[in-house]
N, CA, C and O atoms as a GROMACS GRO file, in nm:
protein
  312
    1MET      N    1 -12.770   6.814  12.779
    1MET     CA    2 -12.872   6.763  12.691
    1MET      C    3 -12.853   6.822  12.552
    1MET      O    4 -12.789   6.925  12.536
    2LYS      N    5 -12.908   6.754  12.453
    2LYS     CA    6 -12.900   6.802  12.314
    2LYS      C    7 -13.035   6.852  12.267
    2LYS      O    8 -13.139   6.795  12.298
    3VAL      N    9 -13.030   6.962  12.190
    3VAL     CA   10 -13.148   7.012  12.122
    3VAL      C   11 -13.111   7.042  11.977
    3VAL      O   12 -12.996   7.074  11.947
    4GLU      N   13 -13.208   7.031  11.891
    4GLU     CA   14 -13.189   7.065  11.750
    4GLU      C   15 -13.258   7.198  11.724
    4GLU      O   16 -13.372   7.219  11.766
    5VAL      N   17 -13.188   7.287  11.656
    5VAL     CA   18 -13.242   7.419  11.625
    5VAL      C   19 -13.246   7.435  11.473
    5VAL      O   20 -13.147   7.409  11.404
    6LYS      N   21 -13.361   7.478  11.424
    6LYS     CA   22 -13.377   7.506  11.281
    6LYS      C   23 -13.406   7.654  11.265
    6LYS      O   24 -13.502   7.707  11.322
    7LEU      N   25 -13.324   7.721  11.186
    7LEU     CA   26 -13.341   7.863  11.159
    7LEU      C   27 -13.408   7.879  11.023
    7LEU      O   28 -13.368   7.816  10.925
    8HIS      N   29 -13.509   7.963  11.017
    8HIS     CA   30 -13.586   7.980  10.894
    8HIS      C   31 -13.571   8.122  10.839
    8HIS      O   32 -13.553   8.218  10.914
    9ALA      N   33 -13.578   8.132  10.706
    9ALA     CA   34 -13.575   8.258  10.632
    9ALA      C   35 -13.452   8.342  10.672
    9ALA      O   36 -13.340   8.292  10.670
   10GLN      N   37 -13.474   8.470  10.708
   10GLN     CA   38 -13.362   8.560  10.737
   10GLN      C   39 -13.281   8.520  10.860
   10GLN      O   40 -13.169   8.568  10.878
   11LEU      N   41 -13.335   8.435  10.945
   11LEU     CA   42 -13.262   8.396  11.065
   11LEU      C   43 -13.144   8.303  11.034
   11LEU      O   44 -13.059   8.281  11.120
   12ARG      N   45 -13.140   8.250  10.914
   12ARG     CA   46 -13.027   8.162  10.876
   12ARG      C   47 -12.893   8.233  10.883
   12ARG      O   48 -12.789   8.169  10.899
   13LYS      N   49 -12.895   8.364  10.871
   13LYS     CA   50 -12.768   8.439  10.875
   13LYS      C   51 -12.701   8.429  11.012
   13LYS      O   52 -12.583   8.462  11.026
   14PHE      N   53 -12.775   8.384  11.114
   14PHE     CA   54 -12.718   8.370  11.248
   14PHE      C   55 -12.658   8.231  11.271
   14PHE      O   56 -12.602   8.206  11.378
   15ALA      N   57 -12.668   8.142  11.174
   15ALA     CA   58 -12.612   8.007  11.188
   15ALA      C   59 -12.460   8.017  11.200
   15ALA      O   60 -12.398   8.101  11.134
   16PRO      N   61 -12.398   7.932  11.283
   16PRO     CA   62 -12.253   7.937  11.299
   16PRO      C   63 -12.176   7.910  11.170
   16PRO      O   64 -12.069   7.966  11.147
   17LYS      N   65 -12.232   7.823  11.086
   17LYS     CA   66 -12.169   7.794  10.958
   17LYS      C   67 -12.256   7.851  10.848
   17LYS      O   68 -12.376   7.823  10.842
   18LYS      N   69 -12.197   7.929  10.762
   18LYS     CA   70 -12.270   7.994  10.654
   18LYS      C   71 -12.346   7.890  10.570
   18LYS      O   72 -12.291   7.787  10.531
   19GLY      N   73 -12.472   7.919  10.544
   19GLY     CA   74 -12.552   7.832  10.461
   19GLY      C   75 -12.626   7.723  10.537
   19GLY      O   76 -12.713   7.657  10.480
   20GLU      N   77 -12.594   7.702  10.665
   20GLU     CA   78 -12.664   7.601  10.743
   20GLU      C   79 -12.801   7.656  10.784
   20GLU      O   80 -12.817   7.776  10.804
   21ASP      N   81 -12.897   7.567  10.794
   21ASP     CA   82 -13.027   7.610  10.844
   21ASP      C   83 -13.066   7.536  10.972
   21ASP      O   84 -13.170   7.564  11.030
   22HIS      N   85 -12.982   7.442  11.014
   22HIS     CA   86 -13.009   7.372  11.140
   22HIS      C   87 -12.878   7.335  11.208
   22HIS      O   88 -12.772   7.327  11.146
   23MET      N   89 -12.890   7.312  11.339
   23MET     CA   90 -12.772   7.277  11.418
   23MET      C   91 -12.817   7.198  11.541
   23MET      O   92 -12.932   7.207  11.584
   24THR      N   93 -12.727   7.121  11.595
   24THR     CA   94 -12.751   7.049  11.719
   24THR      C   95 -12.660   7.108  11.824
   24THR      O   96 -12.539   7.122  11.804
   25LEU      N   97 -12.719   7.144  11.938
   25LEU     CA   98 -12.643   7.209  12.044
   25LEU      C   99 -12.658   7.133  12.175
   25LEU      O  100 -12.760   7.070  12.200
   26ARG      N  101 -12.554   7.140  12.258
   26ARG     CA  102 -12.560   7.088  12.395
   26ARG      C  103 -12.587   7.208  12.486
   26ARG      O  104 -12.514   7.307  12.483
   27VAL      N  105 -12.691   7.196  12.566
   27VAL     CA  106 -12.729   7.304  12.658
   27VAL      C  107 -12.767   7.244  12.793
   27VAL      O  108 -12.783   7.122  12.806
   28ASP      N  109 -12.782   7.330  12.893
   28ASP     CA  110 -12.822   7.284  13.026
   28ASP      C  111 -12.967   7.236  13.024
   28ASP      O  112 -13.051   7.290  12.951
   29GLU      N  113 -12.996   7.136  13.104
   29GLU     CA  114 -13.131   7.082  13.118
   29GLU      C  115 -13.226   7.194  13.163
   29GLU      O  116 -13.195   7.269  13.255
   30GLY      N  117 -13.341   7.204  13.097
   30GLY     CA  118 -13.444   7.300  13.137
   30GLY      C  119 -13.418   7.443  13.097
   30GLY      O  120 -13.487   7.533  13.146
   31ILE      N  121 -13.322   7.467  13.010
   31ILE     CA  122 -13.293   7.603  12.965
   31ILE      C  123 -13.416   7.661  12.895
   31ILE      O  124 -13.480   7.590  12.816
   32PRO      N  125 -13.452   7.787  12.921
   32PRO     CA  126 -13.564   7.847  12.849
   32PRO      C  127 -13.521   7.883  12.706
   32PRO      O  128 -13.404   7.907  12.679
   33VAL      N  129 -13.618   7.885  12.618
   33VAL     CA  130 -13.590   7.916  12.476
   33VAL      C  131 -13.519   8.050  12.463
   33VAL      O  132 -13.428   8.063  12.380
   34LYS      N  133 -13.559   8.149  12.542
   34LYS     CA  134 -13.496   8.282  12.529
   34LYS      C  135 -13.345   8.275  12.552
   34LYS      O  136 -13.270   8.349  12.488
   35ASP      N  137 -13.300   8.188  12.642
   35ASP     CA  138 -13.156   8.174  12.665
   35ASP      C  139 -13.089   8.100  12.549
   35ASP      O  140 -12.976   8.132  12.513
   36LEU      N  141 -13.157   8.003  12.492
   36LEU     CA  142 -13.104   7.932  12.375
   36LEU      C  143 -13.086   8.029  12.259
   36LEU      O  144 -12.984   8.028  12.191
   37VAL      N  145 -13.187   8.112  12.237
   37VAL     CA  146 -13.182   8.211  12.128
   37VAL      C  147 -13.063   8.305  12.150
   37VAL      O  148 -12.994   8.341  12.054
   38LYS      N  149 -13.040   8.343  12.273
   38LYS     CA  150 -12.927   8.431  12.306
   38LYS      C  151 -12.794   8.363  12.277
   38LYS      O  152 -12.702   8.425  12.224
   39ILE      N  153 -12.783   8.234  12.312
   39ILE     CA  154 -12.660   8.157  12.286
   39ILE      C  155 -12.629   8.154  12.137
   39ILE      O  156 -12.514   8.168  12.097
   40ILE      N  157 -12.732   8.135  12.056
   40ILE     CA  158 -12.714   8.129  11.911
   40ILE      C  159 -12.675   8.265  11.855
   40ILE      O  160 -12.606   8.273  11.753
   41GLY      N  161 -12.720   8.372  11.922
   41GLY     CA  162 -12.689   8.507  11.874
   41GLY      C  163 -12.801   8.570  11.795
   41GLY      O  164 -12.780   8.672  11.728
   42VAL      N  165 -12.919   8.512  11.802
   42VAL     CA  166 -13.035   8.569  11.734
   42VAL      C  167 -13.101   8.668  11.830
   42VAL      O  168 -13.134   8.631  11.942
   43PRO      N  169 -13.122   8.794  11.787
   43PRO     CA  170 -13.195   8.887  11.873
   43PRO      C  171 -13.336   8.834  11.897
   43PRO      O  172 -13.404   8.794  11.802
   44LEU      N  173 -13.380   8.833  12.021
   44LEU     CA  174 -13.510   8.776  12.055
   44LEU      C  175 -13.624   8.842  11.979
   44LEU      O  176 -13.723   8.777  11.946
   45ASP      N  177 -13.611   8.971  11.950
   45ASP     CA  178 -13.718   9.038  11.875
   45ASP      C  179 -13.723   8.996  11.728
   45ASP      O  180 -13.819   9.026  11.658
   46LYS      N  181 -13.620   8.926  11.682
   46LYS     CA  182 -13.618   8.875  11.544
   46LYS      C  183 -13.678   8.735  11.534
   46LYS      O  184 -13.716   8.691  11.426
   47ALA      N  185 -13.686   8.664  11.647
   47ALA     CA  186 -13.745   8.529  11.649
   47ALA      C  187 -13.889   8.542  11.698
   47ALA      O  188 -13.918   8.514  11.814
   48LYS      N  189 -13.978   8.582  11.610
   48LYS     CA  190 -14.116   8.610  11.647
   48LYS      C  191 -14.202   8.486  11.664
   48LYS      O  192 -14.298   8.486  11.742
   49LEU      N  193 -14.170   8.381  11.591
   49LEU     CA  194 -14.248   8.258  11.600
   49LEU      C  195 -14.154   8.147  11.645
   49LEU      O  196 -14.055   8.116  11.578
   50ILE      N  197 -14.187   8.087  11.759
   50ILE     CA  198 -14.104   7.981  11.817
   50ILE      C  199 -14.188   7.855  11.826
   50ILE      O  200 -14.294   7.854  11.888
   51ILE      N  201 -14.140   7.749  11.763
   51ILE     CA  202 -14.210   7.620  11.763
   51ILE      C  203 -14.118   7.518  11.829
   51ILE      O  204 -14.002   7.504  11.791
   52ILE      N  205 -14.171   7.446  11.929
   52ILE     CA  206 -14.096   7.338  11.992
   52ILE      C  207 -14.172   7.208  11.968
   52ILE      O  208 -14.288   7.196  12.007
   53ASN      N  209 -14.106   7.113  11.904
   53ASN     CA  210 -14.168   6.983  11.875
   53ASN      C  211 -14.306   6.998  11.811
   53ASN      O  212 -14.399   6.925  11.843
   54GLY      N  213 -14.316   7.094  11.719
   54GLY     CA  214 -14.439   7.112  11.644
   54GLY      C  215 -14.546   7.196  11.710
   54GLY      O  216 -14.656   7.209  11.656
   55LYS      N  217 -14.518   7.254  11.828
   55LYS     CA  218 -14.617   7.335  11.898
   55LYS      C  219 -14.562   7.475  11.925
   55LYS      O  220 -14.448   7.491  11.969
   56ARG      N  221 -14.644   7.575  11.897
   56ARG     CA  222 -14.605   7.714  11.921
   56ARG      C  223 -14.584   7.735  12.071
   56ARG      O  224 -14.658   7.680  12.153
   57CYS      N  225 -14.482   7.816  12.106
   57CYS     CA  226 -14.455   7.840  12.248
   57CYS      C  227 -14.404   7.982  12.268
   57CYS      O  228 -14.385   8.058  12.173
   58THR      N  229 -14.382   8.017  12.394
   58THR     CA  230 -14.330   8.148  12.430
   58THR      C  231 -14.179   8.137  12.455
   58THR      O  232 -14.127   8.026  12.471
   59PRO      N  233 -14.111   8.250  12.459
   59PRO     CA  234 -13.967   8.247  12.488
   59PRO      C  235 -13.934   8.191  12.627
   59PRO      O  236 -13.820   8.150  12.650
   60ALA      N  237 -14.029   8.190  12.718
   60ALA     CA  238 -14.004   8.139  12.853
   60ALA      C  239 -14.014   7.986  12.862
   60ALA      O  240 -13.977   7.928  12.964
   61GLU      N  241 -14.063   7.922  12.757
   61GLU     CA  242 -14.079   7.775  12.757
   61GLU      C  243 -13.945   7.708  12.784
   61GLU      O  244 -13.843   7.746  12.726
   62LYS      N  245 -13.946   7.609  12.871
   62LYS     CA  246 -13.823   7.536  12.904
   62LYS      C  247 -13.807   7.416  12.812
   62LYS      O  248 -13.904   7.350  12.775
   63LEU      N  249 -13.683   7.390  12.775
   63LEU     CA  250 -13.653   7.282  12.681
   63LEU      C  251 -13.619   7.153  12.753
   63LEU      O  252 -13.571   7.153  12.866
   64SER      N  253 -13.644   7.042  12.685
   64SER     CA  254 -13.606   6.911  12.736
   64SER      C  255 -13.515   6.844  12.634
   64SER      O  256 -13.506   6.887  12.519
   65ASP      N  257 -13.448   6.739  12.677
   65ASP     CA  258 -13.353   6.668  12.591
   65ASP      C  259 -13.423   6.621  12.464
   65ASP      O  260 -13.532   6.565  12.469
   66GLY      N  261 -13.358   6.644  12.350
   66GLY     CA  262 -13.410   6.598  12.222
   66GLY      C  263 -13.510   6.692  12.158
   66GLY      O  264 -13.566   6.660  12.053
   67ALA      N  265 -13.535   6.807  12.220
   67ALA     CA  266 -13.632   6.903  12.164
   67ALA      C  267 -13.586   6.952  12.027
   67ALA      O  268 -13.466   6.966  12.001
   68VAL      N  269 -13.684   6.976  11.941
   68VAL     CA  270 -13.658   7.036  11.810
   68VAL      C  271 -13.721   7.175  11.814
   68VAL      O  272 -13.842   7.190  11.832
   69VAL      N  273 -13.637   7.276  11.796
   69VAL     CA  274 -13.681   7.415  11.806
   69VAL      C  275 -13.672   7.479  11.667
   69VAL      O  276 -13.566   7.482  11.605
   70ASP      N  277 -13.785   7.530  11.620
   70ASP     CA  278 -13.789   7.605  11.494
   70ASP      C  279 -13.805   7.752  11.526
   70ASP      O  280 -13.895   7.790  11.602
   71LEU      N  281 -13.719   7.836  11.470
   71LEU     CA  282 -13.725   7.980  11.490
   71LEU      C  283 -13.757   8.049  11.358
   71LEU      O  284 -13.691   8.026  11.257
   72PHE      N  285 -13.860   8.133  11.360
   72PHE     CA  286 -13.905   8.205  11.241
   72PHE      C  287 -13.900   8.354  11.267
   72PHE      O  288 -13.928   8.398  11.379
   73PRO      N  289 -13.865   8.434  11.165
   73PRO     CA  290 -13.870   8.580  11.179
   73PRO      C  291 -14.016   8.626  11.167
   73PRO      O  292 -14.105   8.545  11.141
   74PRO      N  293 -14.040   8.758  11.186
   74PRO     CA  294 -14.176   8.808  11.165
   74PRO      C  295 -14.222   8.772  11.024
   74PRO      O  296 -14.144   8.779  10.928
   75ILE      N  297 -14.348   8.735  11.013
   75ILE     CA  298 -14.404   8.695  10.884
   75ILE      C  299 -14.513   8.793  10.846
   75ILE      O  300 -14.603   8.821  10.926
   76ALA      N  301 -14.506   8.844  10.724
   76ALA     CA  302 -14.608   8.939  10.677
   76ALA      C  303 -14.692   8.871  10.569
   76ALA      O  304 -14.641   8.795  10.487
   77GLY      N  305 -14.818   8.900  10.572
   77GLY     CA  306 -14.910   8.844  10.470
   77GLY      C  307 -14.911   8.933  10.347
   77GLY      O  308 -14.857   9.043  10.347
   78GLY      N  309 -14.973   8.883  10.244
   78GLY     CA  310 -14.974   8.967  10.122
   78GLY      C  311 -15.082   8.934  10.030
   78GLY      O  312 -15.094   8.997   9.925
   0.00000   0.00000   0.00000
């Protein structure tokens, strides 16, 4: 199955191609987000906010074909 991953802010440095902020990957059906994050090479503690198809989720959430995953680093207010 295919999923789209969007890396935000400092997480862009983990993109396979320098300067990219999104990628499309083929992964196993039902893979949990935590395994996807590991495949990309982002430390799970750096992906503090995980959004799938516009909804916040946990690292244990399982993905389905065509999912759009947004990964955000810790965000501080000011």
